[in-house]
Structure formats: structure tokens, C-alpha cells
C-alpha positions in Angstrom: -14.3 -23.8 2.3 -16.9 -21.5 3.2 -18.6 -19.7 0.4 -18.1 -15.9 0.1 -19.0 -14.1 3.3 -19.7 -17.4 5.1 -18.1 -19.0 7.9 -19.1 -22.7 8.7 -20.1 -23.9 12.2 -16.8 -25.8 12.2 -14.8 -22.5 11.6 -16.0 -20.9 14.9 -13.1 -21.8 16.9 -11.0 -19.8 14.3 -13.3 -16.7 14.8 -13.7 -16.7 18.4 -12.7 -18.5 21.5 -13.4 -18.6 25.2 -16.6 -17.5 26.7 -18.1 -15.8 23.5 -17.8 -19.1 21.6 -19.2 -21.2 24.3 -22.0 -18.8 24.9 -22.7 -18.5 21.2 -23.0 -22.3 20.9 -25.5 -22.2 23.9 -27.6 -19.3 22.4 -27.7 -21.2 18.9 -29.9 -23.7 20.5 -32.5 -21.1 21.4 -34.9 -19.3 19.1 -32.4 -16.5 18.5 -32.3 -15.8 14.6 -29.2 -14.5 12.9 -31.0 -11.3 12.1 -31.7 -10.6 15.8 -28.0 -11.4 16.6 -26.9 -9.0 13.9 -29.2 -6.2 15.2 -28.0 -6.7 18.8 -24.6 -6.6 17.7 -25.1 -3.2 16.0 -27.0 -1.9 19.1 -24.0 -2.9 21.5 -21.6 -1.3 19.1 -23.7 1.8 19.1 -23.8 1.8 22.9 -19.9 1.5 22.9 -19.6 4.5 20.2 -21.9 6.7 22.4 -20.0 6.0 25.7 -16.6 6.6 24.0 -18.1 9.9 22.5 -19.2 10.8 25.9 -15.9 9.7 27.4 -13.9 12.1 25.2 -16.0 15.0 26.2 -15.9 14.2 29.8 -12.1 14.7 30.1 -12.7 17.3 33.0 -15.1 15.0 34.6 -15.0 11.0 35.4 -15.1 9.2 32.0 -13.9 5.8 33.9 -17.4 4.3 34.1 -18.0 5.3 30.4 -14.9 3.5 29.4 -15.7 0.4 31.2 -19.4 0.3 29.7 -17.7 0.8 26.3 -15.4 -2.2 26.9 -18.5 -4.5 28.0 -20.3 -3.2 24.9 -17.6 -4.2 22.6 -17.4 -7.6 24.1 -21.1 -8.0 23.7 -20.9 -6.8 20.1 -18.3 -9.7 19.5 -20.6 -12.1 21.0 -23.3 -11.0 18.7 -21.0 -11.3 15.8 -19.9 -14.6 16.8 -23.5 -15.8 17.1 -24.4 -14.5 13.7 -21.3 -16.5 12.2 -22.5 -19.6 13.8 -26.1 -19.3 12.6 -25.7 -17.7 9.3 -25.2 -20.9 7.2 -28.9 -21.6 7.7 -29.7 -18.2 6.0 -27.4 -17.7 3.0 -29.6 -15.4 1.1 -28.8 -12.6 3.6 -25.0 -12.9 3.7 -24.6 -9.5 2.6 -26.9 -8.1 5.1 -24.9 -9.6 8.0 -21.7 -8.6 6.4 -23.1 -4.8 6.4 -24.2 -5.1 10.1 -20.5 -6.2 10.9 -19.0 -3.3 9.1 -21.5 -0.9 10.7 -20.7 -2.1 14.1 -16.8 -1.8 13.3 -17.3 1.8 12.0 -19.3 2.8 15.1 -16.7 1.7 17.5 -13.7 2.8 15.8 -15.0 6.2 15.0 -16.2 6.4 18.6 -12.7 5.6 19.8 -11.5 8.5 17.7 -13.8 10.9 19.5 -12.6 9.5 22.7 -8.9 10.3 21.8 -9.3 14.0 21.4 -6.7 14.5 23.9 -4.2 13.0 21.3 -3.2 14.8 18.2 -5.1 13.4 15.1 -7.2 11.2 17.5 -10.4 11.5 15.5 -8.5 11.0 12.3 -6.9 7.8 13.7 -10.4 6.5 14.4 -11.7 7.4 10.9 -8.6 5.8 9.3 -9.0 2.6 11.4 -12.7 2.4 10.3 -11.9 3.0 6.5 -9.0 0.4 6.5 -11.0 -2.0 8.4 -13.9 -1.9 5.8 -11.4 -2.1 3.0 -9.6 -5.0 4.6 -12.8 -7.1 5.1 -13.9 -6.4 1.5 -10.7 -7.9 0.3 -11.4 -11.0 2.6 -14.7 -11.5 1.2 -13.3 -11.3 -2.3 -10.4 -13.6 -1.4 -12.9 -16.3 0.2 -14.1 -16.8 -3.3 -10.8 -17.3 -4.6 -10.0 -19.8 -2.1 -7.1 -17.9 -0.5 -6.2 -17.4 3.0 -8.7 -14.4 3.0 -9.2 -14.1 6.8 -5.5 -14.1 8.0 -4.5 -11.4 10.5 -2.8 -10.1 12.4 -5.6 -7.7 12.8 -8.7 -9.8 12.3 -12.1 -8.6 13.6 -11.9 -10.3 16.8 -8.3 -8.8 17.3 -9.5 -5.3 16.7 -12.2 -5.7 19.3 -9.9 -7.2 21.9 -7.6 -4.4 21.3 -10.2 -1.9 21.8 -11.6 -3.6 24.9 -8.0 -3.5 26.5 -7.8 0.1 25.3 -10.9 1.2 27.0 -9.8 -0.7 30.3 -6.3 0.9 30.0 -7.9 4.2 29.4 -9.9 3.9 32.7 -6.7 2.9 34.6 -4.8 5.8 33.1 -7.4 8.3 34.0 -7.4 7.0 37.7 -3.7 7.3 37.9 -2.9 10.3 35.8 -6.2 12.1 34.8 -5.3 11.6 31.0 -6.7 9.6 28.2 -4.1 8.7 25.6 -4.5 4.8 25.8 -7.6 4.6 23.5 -5.6 6.7 21.0 -2.6 4.7 21.1 -4.7 1.6 20.8 -6.1 3.1 17.6 -2.6 3.7 16.2 -1.8 -0.1 16.7 -4.9 -1.0 15.0 -4.2 1.1 12.1 -0.7 -0.4 11.8 -1.9 -3.7 12.2 -4.8 -3.4 9.8 -2.6 -2.1 7.0 -0.2 -5.1 7.5 -3.4 -7.4 7.3 -4.6 -5.7 4.3 -1.4 -6.1 2.3 -1.1 -9.8 3.5 -4.7 -10.5 2.3 -4.0 -8.7 -1.0 -0.9 -10.6 -1.5 -2.8 -13.9 -0.9 -5.4 -13.0 -3.2 -3.0 -12.2 -6.0 -0.9 -15.3 -5.5 -4.0 -17.5 -5.9 -5.4 -15.7 -8.7 -2.2 -15.9 -10.7 -2.0 -19.8 -10.4 
């Protein structure tokens, strides 16, 4: 079992699969440090947030390219986070700093997606709610990991949220090409909010059940 806020190298496949995990393993053999990977993750999240914000403002223009850049930035953010989780076991003293970087990246992307959803009623509020719920859910996970509960259970884990947002951006670009509307990102946020609420209650129940033993 990992210590609070830590995911061991053997747990990487639980956190991410496919090209991110493979590339993260390759990059872990270079001179890249966990701090550098965490900073890169936040930068890519900031890029995604900015392009999502601009996409929401350019409804009368062509937000297609901005949405695709957002999707790429989200995937690169996930790569950075995966690399941090692979390397951070060698830097336990800064565990809280890495968690902070993850939450900043989450908030940037989800709030940015809220701004991209301004065609939809309560779009910005959905993004804000998704960000708040995400931070709360991940804090429960950190607390639960110390209680040896199934703290990182889904359905809406970090990677699930990021994959959903990537698909939402791509769907938004296709939607705009076909209909000149941009509801897909907002619908994606609504799904993330519902999924995160379910995840939050599952994690709380897991922590309570373990603590009561």
C-alpha cells in the first residue's frame, strides 16, 4: 500500500494505460525530475484552460482549432501527471506540492471548460461545480489512503475526467463543424459532475467502512 498521497511504480497501470504510461516510463529514465513534470502538467493545463476560454468567446468565429489544442493539452497534462506519479516515490518530502499541482491543473481545465460552455445555461456554474467536487473527492482519496481503504476508486478518477474532457473537446469541434453550436463541452461537464458526486460518496463510504472496523 502506498503512503498517503503516494502511488508506487507498480501502481502506474492502475492510474494510466496506453501511450501515456509507456512514454512516462521512457521519460522516467531521463533527467526529468518530478518537479519539472508537475510544472509541465500545470502549464499544459493552463494552455487548455486558455484555449477553452477563447473557444467560448469565439462562438461566432471558428473555435475548432482551439478545441483541438485543448484536447491535446489535456492529454499532455495527463502525461505529466502520470510521470509525476511514476517518479515521486523518490521525493516523498514534496508529496503535498505534487498534489497541489494536480489540483491546480484540474481546476484550470474544468473552469476553462465552464467558460467554453457559455452557450449552455449554467455552463460556467457546471465547470465551477466540477472543479470544487474534484478537489473535495481527491482530498477524500488522500485521507482514505492513510486508512487503507479503496481510496482511489472511480468511476470518475483523474484520468477518467481528463479522458472525458478530451472527448468533449473533440466532440465540440465536430459539433461546431456540423451545427455551429458548442454544447458538447457543457454536456461533458454535466457527466463529470454526476460521476464525481458518485465517486465522492463511494470513497466516503469506503473510508467510513474501514474506519469503523
